[in-house]
C-alpha positions in Angstrom: 39.8 -53.7 -46.1 42.1 -54.3 -49.1 44.6 -57.2 -48.8 47.7 -57.6 -51.1 49.5 -61.0 -50.8 53.2 -60.6 -51.8 55.3 -63.7 -52.7 59.1 -63.3 -52.3 61.9 -65.5 -51.0 64.0 -62.4 -50.4 63.4 -59.2 -48.5 60.7 -57.2 -50.3 59.2 -53.6 -50.1 55.5 -53.4 -50.5 53.1 -50.3 -50.8 49.5 -49.2 -51.6 48.9 -46.1 -53.7 45.8 -44.3 -55.1 46.8 -42.4 -58.2 50.0 -40.6 -57.4 49.3 -40.7 -53.6 51.1 -43.3 -51.5 48.9 -44.6 -48.8 51.1 -47.1 -47.0 54.6 -48.6 -47.3 56.2 -51.5 -45.4 59.3 -53.8 -45.6 59.0 -57.6 -45.3 61.8 -60.2 -44.9 59.9 -62.6 -47.2 56.4 -63.3 -48.4 53.6 -61.5 -46.4 50.2 -59.7 -46.7 50.0 -55.9 -46.9 46.6 -54.7 -45.8 45.0 -51.3 -46.4 42.1 -50.3 -44.1 39.8 -47.5 -45.4 37.9 -45.7 -42.6 34.8 -43.5 -42.8 34.6 -44.1 -46.5 32.7 -41.7 -48.7 32.0 -41.6 -52.4 35.2 -39.6 -52.7 37.1 -42.8 -52.0 36.0 -44.4 -55.3 39.0 -45.1 -57.7 42.0 -47.4 -58.6 44.1 -48.7 -55.8 47.6 -50.2 -56.7 49.6 -52.7 -54.7 53.4 -52.5 -55.6 56.1 -55.0 -54.5 59.9 -54.8 -55.2 62.9 -57.0 -54.3 66.5 -57.3 -55.5 65.5 -59.5 -58.4 62.7 -57.3 -59.7 59.2 -55.7 -59.1 55.5 -56.3 -59.6 52.2 -54.5 -59.2 48.5 -55.1 -59.3 45.6 -52.6 -59.5 42.0 -53.0 -58.3 39.0 -50.7 -58.7 37.0 -49.7 -55.6 33.5 -48.3 -55.9 31.8 -46.6 -52.9 28.0 -46.3 -53.1 26.0 -44.1 -50.7 24.3 -45.8 -47.7 20.6 -44.8 -47.3 20.2 -43.8 -43.6 16.7 -44.5 -42.1 14.5 -41.5 -41.4 12.1 -40.9 -38.6 9.2 -38.5 -38.6 7.0 -37.3 -35.7 3.5 -36.1 -36.5 2.0 -33.6 -35.9 4.8 -31.0 -35.7 2.7 -28.8 -33.4 -0.4 -29.5 -31.3 -2.4 -26.9 -29.3 -4.8 -28.3 -26.7 -7.0 -26.8 -24.0 -6.6 -28.0 -20.5 -9.2 -30.6 -19.7 -9.4 -32.1 -23.2 -9.7 -35.9 -22.9 -7.1 -37.1 -25.4 -4.4 -36.2 -27.9 -1.9 -38.5 -29.8 1.5 -38.3 -31.5 2.7 -40.8 -34.1 6.4 -41.7 -34.8 7.0 -43.0 -38.4 10.3 -44.9 -39.3 11.2 -44.8 -43.0 13.8 -46.3 -45.3 14.7 -49.3 -43.2 14.2 -53.0 -43.5 14.6 -53.4 -39.8 11.0 -53.8 -38.8 12.0 -54.9 -35.3 13.6 -51.5 -34.4 12.3 -50.4 -31.0 11.0 -46.8 -30.8 11.7 -44.7 -27.7 10.0 -41.4 -26.6 11.4 -38.3 -25.0 9.4 -35.5 -23.2 11.3 -32.3 -22.4 14.6 -34.1 -22.8 13.6 -36.9 -20.3 12.7 -40.5 -21.2 9.1 -41.3 -21.4 8.8 -45.0 -20.6 5.0 -45.1 -20.8 5.1 -45.4 -24.6 8.4 -47.3 -25.1 8.3 -49.6 -28.0 5.1 -48.0 -29.5 4.9 -46.0 -32.7 2.3 -43.7 -31.2 2.0 -41.7 -27.9 -1.4 -41.2 -26.3 -2.0 -38.5 -23.7 -5.2 -38.5 -21.6 -6.9 -35.8 -19.5 -4.7 -33.0 -20.8 -3.2 -30.5 -18.3 -0.3 -28.2 -18.2 2.1 -31.0 -17.3 1.7 -32.4 -20.9 3.0 -29.2 -22.5 6.5 -29.1 -23.9 8.7 -30.8 -26.6 8.4 -34.4 -27.7 10.8 -36.6 -29.8 11.2 -40.2 -30.7 14.2 -42.3 -31.7 15.4 -45.8 -32.5 18.9 -47.5 -32.5 19.4 -49.2 -36.0 22.6 -50.8 -37.2 24.6 -49.3 -34.5 23.4 -45.7 -35.1 20.7 -43.7 -33.5 17.9 -42.3 -35.7 16.0 -39.5 -34.1 12.9 -37.4 -35.2 12.6 -33.7 -35.1 10.9 -32.3 -32.1 7.1 -31.9 -31.9 5.7 -29.3 -29.5 2.5 -29.6 -27.5 1.0 -26.3 -26.2 -1.6 -26.6 -23.5 -3.7 -23.5 -22.9 -5.4 -22.8 -19.6 -7.0 -20.2 -17.5 -4.9 -18.1 -15.1 -3.7 -20.0 -12.0 -2.5 -18.5 -8.7 -0.3 -20.6 -6.5 -0.1 -18.0 -3.8 -3.3 -15.9 -3.6 -2.0 -13.4 -1.0 1.5 -12.2 -0.1 2.4 -10.0 2.9 5.4 -7.7 2.8 6.9 -5.5 5.5 9.3 -3.0 4.1 11.3 -0.2 5.8 10.6 3.3 4.6 12.9 4.6 1.8 13.7 1.1 0.6 12.9 -0.2 -2.9 9.9 -2.5 -3.2 9.2 -4.8 -6.2 6.0 -6.7 -6.6 5.9 -9.5 -9.1 2.6 -11.0 -10.1 3.1 -14.8 -10.3 -0.2 -15.6 -12.2 0.4 -18.5 -14.5 -1.6 -18.8 -17.7 -1.5 -19.9 -21.3 -1.7 -17.8 -23.4 0.1 -15.3 -21.2 -2.4 -13.0 -19.4 -2.9 -9.3 -19.7 -2.1 -7.7 -16.4 -3.8 -4.8 -14.5 -3.0 -3.5 -11.0 -5.3 -1.9 -8.4 -4.4 -0.1 -5.1 -6.4 0.3 -1.9 -5.6 1.6 1.5 -5.0 -0.9 4.3 -8.2 0.1 6.1 -10.1 -0.4 2.9 -12.1 2.7 3.6 -12.1 3.7 -0.1 -12.8 1.7 -3.2 -9.8 0.3 -5.1 -8.1 2.7 -7.5 -6.6 1.8 -10.9 -2.8 1.6 -10.7 -1.0 2.8 -13.9 0.8 -0.3 -14.9 0.0 -3.2 -17.2 3.3 -5.1 -16.5 3.6 -8.2 -14.4 6.0 -6.3 -12.1 5.7 -2.9 -10.4 8.4 -1.1 -8.3 8.4 1.9 -6.0 10.2 3.5 -3.1 8.5 2.7 0.3 6.8 5.7 2.0 3.9 5.8 4.5 1.6 6.7 1.6 2.6 3.5 -0.3 1.3 1.1 2.4 -1.8 -0.7 1.2 -3.3 -3.5 -0.7 -2.0 -4.1 -4.3 -4.1 -6.4 -6.4 -2.7 -7.8 -9.6 -5.4 -9.2 -12.0 -4.4 -11.5 -14.9 -6.8 -12.2 -17.7 -6.8 -14.3 -20.9 -9.3 -16.0 -23.2 -10.2 -18.7 -20.6 -10.7 -16.6 -17.5 -8.9 -14.4 -15.0 -7.3 -14.6 -11.6 -5.9 -12.2 -9.0 -3.1 -12.0 -6.5 -3.1 -9.7 -3.5 0.0 -8.1 -2.0 -0.4 -6.6 1.5 2.4 -4.0 1.8 3.1 -2.6 5.2 5.7 0.1 6.1 8.3 -0.5 8.7 10.0 2.1 10.8 13.4 3.3 9.8 13.9 5.3 13.0 13.3 5.0 16.7 9.7 5.5 18.0 8.6 9.0 18.9 5.7 9.0 21.4 3.3 11.9 21.0 3.3 13.6 24.4 0.6 16.0 25.7 1.4 19.6 26.6 0.4 18.9 30.2 1.9 15.8 31.8 0.1 16.3 35.1 -3.5 15.1 34.9 -6.1 15.6 37.5 -8.8 13.0 37.9 -12.1 13.2 39.7 -12.6 10.6 42.5 -14.6 7.6 41.2 -14.3 8.6 37.6 -12.6 6.9 34.7 -9.4 8.1 32.9 -8.0 6.9 29.6 -4.3 7.5 28.8 -3.1 7.2 25.2 0.5 6.2 24.4 0.7 6.7 20.7 3.4 6.8 18.0 3.2 7.0 14.2 5.5 5.3 11.6 7.1 3.3 14.4 6.1 -0.3 13.8 6.9 -3.1 14.2 7.5 -2.6 17.9 9.8 -5.0 19.8 8.4 -3.8 23.1 5.5 -1.8 24.4 5.1 -1.2 28.2 2.9 0.7 30.7 4.3 0.7 34.2 3.5 2.3 37.6 3.7 1.4 41.2 0.7 -0.8 40.9 2.3 -3.1 38.3 3.6 -3.3 34.8 2.1 -4.3 31.5 4.9 -5.6 29.3 4.0 -6.2 25.7 0.5 -7.3 26.7 -2.1 -6.6 24.0 -4.9 -6.8 26.6 -4.6 -7.2 30.3 -6.2 -6.1 33.6 -4.7 -5.5 37.1 -7.2 -4.4 39.7 -9.0 -1.4 38.3 -6.4 -0.8 35.6 -6.5 -2.3 32.1 -4.6 -1.9 28.9 -5.5 -2.5 25.2 -3.3 -2.4 22.2 -4.8 -0.8 19.0 -2.9 -0.9 15.7 -3.8 1.7 13.1 -2.5 0.1 9.9 -3.4 3.1 7.7 -0.7 5.3 9.4 1.5 2.5 10.7 0.6 3.8 14.1 -0.1 2.2 17.5 -2.2 3.3 20.4 -1.5 1.6 23.7 -4.5 2.6 25.9 -4.4 2.5 29.7 -7.7 2.9 31.4 -8.4 3.4 35.1 -12.0 2.8 36.3 -13.3 4.2 39.6 -10.2 6.3 40.2 -9.2 6.3 43.8 -6.3 7.4 46.1 -4.2 4.3 45.4 -4.2 5.2 41.7 -2.4 8.6 42.4 1.0 7.9 40.9 3.4 8.3 37.9 2.6 6.2 34.8 5.4 5.5 32.3 4.9 4.3 28.7 7.9 2.9 26.8 8.0 2.0 23.0 10.9 0.2 21.5 11.8 -1.0 17.9 15.0 -2.2 16.3 16.2 1.5 15.9 15.7 2.7 19.5 13.2 3.6 22.2 11.2 6.5 23.6 9.3 7.0 26.9 6.4 9.2 28.2 5.8 9.9 31.9 2.3 11.1 33.1 1.5 12.2 36.7 -2.1 11.4 37.8 -3.4 13.4 40.7 -6.8 13.3 42.6 -9.0 16.3 42.0 -9.9 18.5 45.1 -13.0 20.8 44.9 -12.3 24.5 44.8 -12.4 26.6 48.0 -12.0 30.3 48.7 -9.5 30.2 51.5 -9.2 33.9 52.3 -10.5 37.3 51.1 -8.2 40.2 51.8 -8.2 44.0 51.4 -4.7 45.3 51.0 -3.3 42.1 52.6 -5.7 42.2 55.6 -8.0 39.1 55.9 -11.7 39.8 56.0 -14.6 37.4 56.6 -16.7 36.4 53.6 -19.9 38.4 53.4 -18.5 41.4 55.2 -19.7 44.9 54.5 -16.9 47.3 54.8 -16.7 51.1 54.5 -13.5 52.8 53.7 -12.6 56.4 53.4 -11.8 57.8 49.9 -8.3 56.7 48.7 -8.0 54.3 51.7 -8.1 51.0 49.7 -5.8 49.9 46.9 -7.2 46.5 46.0 -8.8 43.2 46.8 -7.3 39.7 46.9 -8.9 36.2 46.8 -6.8 33.2 47.8 -8.2 29.9 46.5 -7.2 26.2 46.9 -8.2 23.1 45.0 -6.8 20.5 42.4 -6.4 21.4 39.7 -5.8 24.9 40.8 -9.0 26.8 40.4 -9.5 29.7 37.9 -10.7 32.9 39.4 -13.4 35.4 38.2 -14.7 38.5 39.8 -18.2 39.9 39.7 -19.1 43.4 40.8 -22.7 44.2 41.6 -23.8 41.1 39.6 -21.8 41.8 36.5 -18.7 39.9 35.4 -15.5 42.0 35.5 -13.2 41.5 32.5 -10.2 43.5 31.3 -12.3 45.0 28.6 -15.2 46.0 30.8 -13.4 48.1 33.4 -10.8 50.8 32.8 -10.5 51.5 36.5 -9.5 47.9 37.6 -6.4 45.9 36.9 -6.0 42.1 37.3 -2.8 40.5 38.7 -1.7 37.1 40.1 -3.8 35.0 37.7 -6.9 37.2 38.4 -6.7 36.6 42.1 -5.9 40.2 42.8 -7.8 43.4 41.7 -6.0 46.7 41.9 -7.7 50.1 41.7 -6.0 52.2 39.0 -7.3 55.4 40.7 -7.9 56.3 44.4 -10.8 54.4 45.9 -14.0 56.3 45.5 -17.6 56.1 44.5 -16.8 54.8 41.0 -15.3 51.5 42.2 -17.4 50.8 45.3 -19.8 47.9 45.3 -20.3 44.3 46.1 -17.3 42.2 44.9 -17.7 38.4 44.5 -14.7 36.1 44.0 -15.7 32.9 42.1 -13.3 29.9 42.1 -13.9 27.2 39.4 -12.3 23.8 38.6 -13.8 20.6 37.1 -15.4 19.6 40.5 -17.4 22.7 40.9 -17.6 26.4 41.7 -17.5 28.3 45.0 -17.6 32.1 45.8 -17.0 34.6 48.5 -18.4 38.1 48.7 -17.4 41.4 50.3 -19.3 44.6 50.0 -16.8 47.5 49.9 -18.5 50.9 50.2 -17.2 54.5 50.3 -17.5 55.7 53.9 -18.5 59.2 55.2 -17.8 60.6 58.7 -21.0 61.5 60.7 -22.1 65.1 60.1 -24.9 67.2 61.6 -27.1 68.7 58.9 -28.1 71.7 61.0 -27.2 73.6 64.1 -28.9 73.0 67.5 -32.3 74.4 68.3 -33.7 76.3 71.3 -37.2 75.4 72.5 -39.3 77.6 74.8 -42.5 75.8 75.6 -45.2 75.9 78.2 -45.4 73.4 81.0 -47.4 70.4 79.9 -47.0 70.8 76.1 -45.3 68.1 74.0 -42.2 68.7 71.9 -40.4 66.5 69.3 -36.6 66.5 69.1 -34.9 65.3 65.8 -31.3 64.2 65.5 -30.2 65.2 61.9 -26.7 63.6 61.8 -25.9 61.7 58.5 -22.9 59.5 57.4 -22.0 56.3 55.6 -22.7 53.9 57.0 -25.6 55.5 58.8 -24.3 56.7 62.2 -25.6 55.1 65.4 -27.8 57.7 67.3 -27.7 58.1 71.0 -29.3 61.0 73.0 -27.9 62.3 76.2 -28.7 62.4 78.9 -29.8 58.8 78.3 -31.9 58.7 81.5 -34.3 61.3 80.0 -35.4 58.9 77.2 -37.1 55.6 77.1 -35.0 54.6 74.0 -32.1 57.0 73.6 -31.2 55.5 70.1 -34.2 56.9 68.3 -33.8 59.8 65.9 -37.0 61.4 67.0 -37.8 61.8 70.6 -41.1 63.2 72.0 -41.3 64.5 75.6 -43.8 66.3 77.9 -42.4 69.7 79.0 -41.9 70.1 82.7 -39.7 71.9 85.1 -37.8 68.7 85.7 -36.8 68.0 82.0 -35.8 71.5 81.1 -32.2 71.6 80.1 -29.6 70.7 77.3 -30.1 67.7 75.1 -27.8 66.4 72.5 
């Protein structure tokens, strides 16, 4: 501050100048003081300053010389500039040095990562014990001296440590055709080298090397991408690994795999296992087996009477099997069974009919539509028969095979026979004759067993005498033998007439004693 006292009994004009530059000017009514305040002075403000005063009588001036000398600001140093420590070290120290100040009472403050560190306030040194990663970062010290803050440059502390894993395992469920990004969050100093491995969810095979050395991998979700992804991070001090369990989620409604035959025949007292299965359909919001005996609604495992259900997840194919087992199958279990799967995209259902098995039975054997008893032996004239039929019953419906004279008949083994009506009917391709006669056996088969019925169909011949009649002239008392030489198929029944002349008139050969009484005609 420069003060210029002006003495004048009359009004006066006062001013301050530096060289040719006027700094301030003011009018006074009489004597007064004209002050000049210099702010933020620098060495450039050094020079002559003139106070000038003028009134109606005259003027006056006075000059003073102002010298500005530099002010030496205190300096503060923080040592060392950089420190590298290993986690677990017992101790490190930082020192703050205040220079070019006579204020020995200045209080030193410490900062760690821009936050006050009160533990060392007022101390020129900072001691850190049992070093861990929380000690890493930037440090600075400062002091307030003469109304100004003097701060040090920053000092960095790097703490090196082995890889650390905050979350060892992460499970992700992603819809198919969506993007998946896996970020390995292994923390280490120095930064680790990364390597990825892949393994299927069922872990049936050994892990395979994944072609990436980045901390992050990305891919589009497909069924083949489901699996275990292991990220391994390694540095000088050790290694750590993080596992990602990636499961696919359905992006469409379930589709239940249905059997070709929806009617199933079950033997009495046996067990039956029904599989309701879908692939690429999870997660399911609902899974149900229902019948007239009760319902199993989203029950992983449950039993009602002789019926039980078990849910089986196949992670490798994002598939599910919902098994329904019936033990000791009985009449009350004959019913319709419905399985329903639902997810967020929709639902699907499967209906199966369970029926009790019935053993096979040959109901009727027929020749040209005429029923005949099993075991019959029939003779027919040439061309009189067109075919044989065998009506069978049972559940499931029995299959039919034919055997002729002990040999199985197939399409390829007989050119003279033709199968119709699911093998239940045999037609003769040519007029009935010796080539197709024989013993025909119809065999009915189903899972409960096999039964058969037989008919012997032979070519018949009408009775025929092999020679003309004979004339016998014999003496009284001699014996003669009469022979009936009639043939046919089947063998004709023989009967001699007059019947009263013979003890057994059905014999082919008859022997008799010649007498007058038995002379006559015999046939």
